[in-house]
C-alpha positions as YAML, in Angstrom:
chain: A
units: angstrom
residues:
- id: 1
  name: MET
  ca: [-24.07, 3.42, -44.71]
- id: 2
  name: ALA
  ca: [-21.99, 1.75, -41.36]
- id: 3
  name: ARG
  ca: [-23.71, -1.04, -39.58]
- id: 4
  name: LYS
  ca: [-24.66, -0.07, -35.86]
- id: 5
  name: PRO
  ca: [-22.71, -2.22, -33.61]
- id: 6
  name: THR
  ca: [-24.52, -5.08, -31.83]
- id: 7
  name: LEU
  ca: [-24.69, -5.52, -28.40]
- id: 8
  name: LEU
  ca: [-23.89, -9.06, -28.88]
- id: 9
  name: GLY
  ca: [-20.74, -7.79, -31.01]
- id: 10
  name: LEU
  ca: [-19.59, -5.69, -28.31]
- id: 11
  name: LEU
  ca: [-19.61, -8.63, -25.81]
- id: 12
  name: ARG
  ca: [-18.08, -10.58, -28.26]
- id: 13
  name: LYS
  ca: [-15.07, -7.77, -28.76]
- id: 14
  name: VAL
  ca: [-14.90, -7.53, -24.93]
- id: 15
  name: HIS
  ca: [-14.44, -10.80, -24.29]
- id: 16
  name: GLU
  ca: [-11.90, -11.62, -26.99]
- id: 17
  name: ASP
  ca: [-9.55, -8.88, -25.63]
- id: 18
  name: GLU
  ca: [-6.88, -9.93, -23.50]
- id: 19
  name: ASP
  ca: [-4.92, -6.80, -23.21]
- id: 20
  name: GLY
  ca: [-6.38, -6.25, -19.41]
- id: 21
  name: ALA
  ca: [-5.16, -10.18, -18.71]
- id: 22
  name: LEU
  ca: [-2.11, -9.50, -18.52]
- id: 23
  name: SER
  ca: [-2.23, -6.21, -16.02]
- id: 24
  name: LEU
  ca: [-4.38, -8.39, -13.70]
- id: 25
  name: GLU
  ca: [-1.69, -11.13, -13.45]
- id: 26
  name: THR
  ca: [0.86, -8.77, -12.43]
- id: 27
  name: ILE
  ca: [-1.45, -7.36, -9.66]
- id: 28
  name: LEU
  ca: [-2.05, -10.66, -8.52]
- id: 29
  name: ILE
  ca: [1.66, -11.88, -8.86]
- id: 30
  name: ILE
  ca: [2.39, -8.60, -7.21]
- id: 31
  name: GLY
  ca: [-0.18, -9.16, -4.09]
- id: 32
  name: ALA
  ca: [1.04, -12.47, -3.69]
- id: 33
  name: ILE
  ca: [4.54, -11.07, -3.17]
- id: 34
  name: VAL
  ca: [3.36, -7.90, -1.16]
- id: 35
  name: ILE
  ca: [0.70, -9.63, 1.47]
- id: 36
  name: PRO
  ca: [2.99, -11.88, 3.27]
- id: 37
  name: ILE
  ca: [5.61, -9.14, 3.61]
- id: 38
  name: LEU
  ca: [3.07, -6.94, 5.15]
- id: 39
  name: ILE
  ca: [1.78, -9.59, 7.24]
- id: 40
  name: PHE
  ca: [5.52, -10.22, 8.64]
- id: 41
  name: LEU
  ca: [6.24, -6.68, 9.13]
- id: 42
  name: ILE
  ca: [3.37, -6.04, 10.88]
- id: 43
  name: LYS
  ca: [3.33, -8.93, 13.29]
- id: 44
  name: TYR
  ca: [7.08, -8.93, 13.91]
- id: 45
  name: GLY
  ca: [8.46, -5.39, 13.06]
- id: 46
  name: TRP
  ca: [5.54, -3.44, 14.34]
- id: 47
  name: PRO
  ca: [6.65, -3.73, 18.27]
- id: 48
  name: ARG
  ca: [10.00, -2.54, 17.00]
- id: 49
  name: ILE
  ca: [8.70, 0.40, 15.15]
- id: 50
  name: LYS
  ca: [6.16, 1.31, 17.93]
- id: 51
  name: GLU
  ca: [9.36, 0.80, 20.80]
- id: 52
  name: LEU
  ca: [11.34, 3.12, 18.68]
- id: 53
  name: PHE
  ca: [8.62, 6.10, 18.32]
- id: 54
  name: ASP
  ca: [7.87, 6.00, 22.00]
- id: 55
  name: GLU
  ca: [11.40, 6.03, 22.85]
- id: 56
  name: GLY
  ca: [11.63, 9.03, 20.22]
- id: 57
  name: MET
  ca: [8.40, 10.50, 21.86]
- id: 58
  name: THR
  ca: [10.21, 10.37, 25.28]
- id: 59
  name: ASP
  ca: [13.34, 12.21, 24.56]
- id: 60
  name: LEU
  ca: [11.71, 14.94, 22.30]
- id: 61
  name: GLU
  ca: [9.71, 15.39, 25.51]
- id: 62
  name: GLY
  ca: [12.36, 15.40, 27.68]
- id: 63
  name: GLU
  ca: [14.25, 17.86, 25.47]
- id: 64
  name: ALA
  ca: [11.29, 20.04, 25.18]
- id: 65
  name: ASP
  ca: [11.20, 20.30, 29.19]
- id: 66
  name: LYS
  ca: [14.85, 21.38, 29.29]
- id: 67
  name: ALA
  ca: [14.19, 23.93, 26.15]
- id: 68
  name: ALA
  ca: [11.51, 25.10, 28.20]
- id: 69
  name: GLU
  ca: [13.97, 26.11, 31.15]
- id: 70
  name: PRO
  ca: [15.26, 29.83, 31.41]
- id: 71
  name: PRO
  ca: [19.03, 29.95, 30.95]
- id: 72
  name: GLN
  ca: [20.96, 30.37, 34.16]
...
């Protein structure tokens, strides 16, 4: 007859399992690298990106007005 796993035995098994630790460490390292990069991009890169987008939208609107005019 097989023994039923006890709660204490299951908790001990989960506590001793270190498979997820490497994944967690990897995620934390990636986060430590990515977060400062994102902060830099948002602080310094976003105004330039917004400026390029606004310029592109202005050009697109101007060309749309030209396209709507009948040919001469």
